[in-house]
Each structure stands twice: as C-alpha cells, then as structure tokens.
N, C-alpha and C positions, 0 to 999 in steps of 0.2 A: 548701682542705683541710677535709675534713669531720671533725667531732668524733665520737669514739667514746663520749663520756660523755653520759649521758642528762641532759636539762635539769632533772630532779628531783633530781640529785645535786650539791649545791653544793660539797661537799668535793672531789669529783672535778674539778669545774670549776676550783676554786681551784688544785688541784695542777697541772692541765694548763696553766693560765695562768702559774704560777710556772716551769714547765719551759720554756715558750715564751719567757718573759722572760729566763731565765738562759742559754738555749742559745747566744747569741752569745759570752758570756763563756767558756763551756766550750769552744767552738770555738777561741777565742783561746788559752786555756790549753794545749790540745792542739797548736796550731801552734807556740807558743813552746817547748813541751817537745820537739817534733820537731826544731826548729831547734837547740836546745841539744844534743840528742843527736847531731846531725850534726856540730856544731862540736867536741864533745868527742871523738868517735870517728868520723872520716870514713869509715873502712873497717870494715865489720862482719865480723870474722873468724869469727864464729859463725853466719853466714848460710849455709844450705845450700838451694839451689834445689829446688823440688819436682819429682820425677821422675814422668812419666806411667807408669802401670802397663803400658800398651801397649808402651812402649819396652823394658821389662825382659824381654819374651818373646823368647827366642832363636829365630831362624829356621833351619830345617834340621834 
C-alpha cells in the first residue's frame, strides 16, 4: 500500500499511522453492531430493494 502523505509531513504520517492501528478495532465494532442488529430485528420490514430504471419502462 503506497502512502499518500509526503515524508515531510510528520502530522499526516502520525494520523495515518493512528488510522491504520485503530482500523481492526473499528472493523470489530461494525461487525458486532451488525450482529446485534440482526439479532434484535432479524427481518427488516423497512427494506425496499432497489429497482432498475430500465425495468420501469413499459413496453408497447
């Protein structure tokens, strides 16, 4: 993975290092939240699938 921060920017480098270090924890938080959501409400009644605009055009 190439870094987009220039080597002369120590603050940017520190921030990038912090994000890389914390990212596994954030992934875990998202996974736990998704699991809790699925346990609390297994069926999402507010979910409406996306319709393709091409399907809405009547033929004929």
